[in-house]
N, C-alpha and C positions, 0 to 999 in steps of 0.2 A: 135259273140265271143269276138270282141274287146270290146263291151259294157260290156259283162259279166266279161272280164278280169279287166277292169277299176273298176267295182263294188267291185271285190274281193280286189283290192289294197286299195280302199277307206276304205273297212271294216277292213282290216289289220291295216291301219294307225290309224283308229278310236280306235281299240282295244289296239294298242300300246300306244296311247295317254291316254286312260283310265287307262292303267297299270301304266304309268308314274305318272299320277295324284294321283293314289292310293298310290304309293310308297312315293310321296312327303307328302301326308296327314299323312301316317303312321309315317314318320320321324318327322314331326312337332309334332304329338301327343306324340310320345315317348320323344321328347325334352321337351315338356311342362310337362309331367309326371315326368321327371327327375328333373326339376327345382322345382316342387312342393314337391317332396318327398326327395330331397337331394341325391338320389341314383346316382351313376356314371354309365355311359353307357359304353359298351365294347370298343368303339373307343376312349374314352376319355383318356385311359392310366392310369398309377398309380400316375403320378405327382400331379394331382388334389386331389386325395384321400389323399396322404401324406400331401398336403398343408392344407386340411381340418382338418386332424388329428392334425397337428401342431397348428392350430388356436384353436382347442378344448382344448389342453393341456395348452394353455396360459391363459385360463380363470381362474381368481383368485377365489379360494374357501376358505373362512376363516375357520380356525381351532379353535374350541371352547374348551378351557381347563377348566374343572370344578375343583374347589378346593374341597378337601375332607372335610367332616363334622368335622373331628378331627382338621384340620388346622383352620377352622372357630371357633370352640369351644376354641382352644388354644389361639387364638387372643383375643377373648372375655375375657377369664380368665386372660390373661396378662394385659389387659386394666383395668379390675376390681381390680386386685391386685395392679397395679400401683396407681390407684386412692385411694387405702386404705393406701398408704404410706404417711408419713409426709416428703415429698421429695422436696428439692429445687435443681433445675438444674443450675449449674454455670460452664459451660465448659471453660476450660483454654487451648487454643490451644498449648501452649508451653509444656504442660504435656502429650500430645498425641504423640506416637512414632511409628505409623504404623498401618496397617489394621489387624483386628482380627475378621473375619466373623465367623458364627456359626460352620463351619467345623473345625475351629481351637480351639474351646472352649472345654476344658476338666476339668478344676479345678476352684474351688473357694478357694482363699487363704485368711485366716483370720489373722489380725495383730492387735497389740496395737499401739497407737500413742506414748506411753511413755511420755505423757504429758496431761495436762488438757486444758480446753477451749472449745469453740464452734466448731462444724464441719467447719463452714465458716472460722474461724480464723486459723484453721489448714491448710486449702487449701490456704488461702492467704499467709501463711508462706511458704508453698511448692513453690508457684509460685514466691515468692520474693527472695528466697535464692539462686536461680540459679543452684541448683543441678539437676533439672528436674526429681526429684523422686516424685511419687504420687501413690495413688490407685484410682480406679474408684469411690469408695464411702467412705464416713466417716459417722459413726453412733455415734450420741451424747448420752450423759448419759440420756437425757430427751426423747430419742426416735426419735429425728429429724435426718434427713439424708440429706447430700449434695452430689451431683454427679458432679465431675469435668472433667471426661473423659468418652466419650460414650462407650457403651457396645461393639461396633464393632471396637474399636480402642485399641491399646496397651498402658498400663500404666507401668511405671517403679516402681514396688512395691516389686518384689521378688529378683531381682539381681542375684548374683552368688549362685550356689548350690554346694554341696559336690560332689567329684569325683564319677561317676557312677550314679548320680541321673537323668541325662537325660534319660539314658537307663531304670532306675528303674521306672520312671514316663511315659515312652513312648513318649518322646518329642525330638525335635531337634531344633537347631538354624538354621532357614531356610532363614534368610536375611530379613524377614518382619520387624523386630525390628531395628530401625535406630541406637540404642545403644548410642545416644547422651548423654553426661554427665556420661556415665558408667565408673567407675573406678575399675580396677582389685584389688582384695583383697586376692589373693593367692589361690583362689578356681577355679577349671578348668571348671565346667559345667555352661552353661548359656542357657536359653531357656524358663523358666517358664513364664516370662512376656507375651510372645506371645501366650500362650496357656491357659490363665487364666483370671479371674476377681479378683481384689484385693479389700478387704473390711477392712477398719481400724476402730477399736473401740476406742473411746476416753477413755483412761485408763492409769494410771501410778501406779507403784508399783507392787510387786509380789503377795501380799495377799489382796489387796484392792478389795472389792466386785464389781461385775458388777450389776448395777441397773436393776430391772425387766423391766422397760420401754425400756431400751436399748436392752435387750435380746429379748423381744417381737418384737421390730422393726427389729432386725436381722433375726428372724424367717420369718417375712413377706417379707423382702428383698430377702432372699434366695428363697422363694416360687415364688416371681416375676421373678427372674433370671431364675429359672427352666421353668416357663411358657413362658418367652420370647424366649428361645431357643427351647423349646419343648422336653427337656430331662433334666435329673438330672446330673449335674457336680459333680465330686468327691470333697468332702470338706477336706481340710487340713489346718494346720496353718503354719506360716512362718518357725518355727523351724523344721517342717517335711522336708522342702526343704533345709534349711541350719541349720545343727545341732549346738546346743549351742546358737542359737538365743533366745531372750527373748520373742518373739511374738509367742504365747500368754502366759500370766502369768500362774503360777501354780493354781491360783484361778479360772482359766477358764477350767482346765483340765477335770472336770466332764462334763461341758457343751460341750466341744469339742468332747468327746466321744459320747454324745447324738446326736450332729449334724452329726457326721459321720454315725451313725446308723439310725437315724430317721429324721434328718434335722430340728429338733427343739431343743431348749435348755432344754426342759423337757424330751425329748425322747419319747414323745407321739404323 
């Protein structure tokens, strides 16, 4: 009986040992499976899962922003139109008076220089007189153009306007214009400079004709400005903003009407 009892005990211990070994093997196998698959095991708790999730969110995924075809086409059009201009760029920092990005562009204001000479001589005079007054562009009688202020900066070309004109034209003086050199002239409204591009035509006299080359150059310049911004700004002349002003002359009135309607001097 004693021998039989000892044999049972041995068999029990042997079975227990096999059960333990099996449990260890299963645990090891599950651990290996978890490592290979990335799955969490019940006894690991939530902290490791949260840690893994955090690490996943930290991975940088670049965002690709595709430009529209219209934007690409507009850029090509602007470059082609710019290349077709007889344009000289001669920036004069003293004639720039603050930022004017596309969101602030609303008007193209046409002026006469009230004098003759080349566009470059006009700009040299503006820079030298200390008044800090200028337009972005000057168009010569021969069709040549000089730009002295960038399109995205303010030029002092329009000055003060009549009472109620800020409201009429939907603009405000918002502080972007440094107003350096600005002198009050008895008119209350001020703001057009910061919302417009100024173009001066070399011209003097009320009835003196405007040469065809100059008008064609103005057509092309307006088309370029439209393409640059991607929209058409409203065209006015200086006397629209400040009544009684001589810019532009009566000889330009028919052209001005055509520019307002069709953006060319012929109206076509």
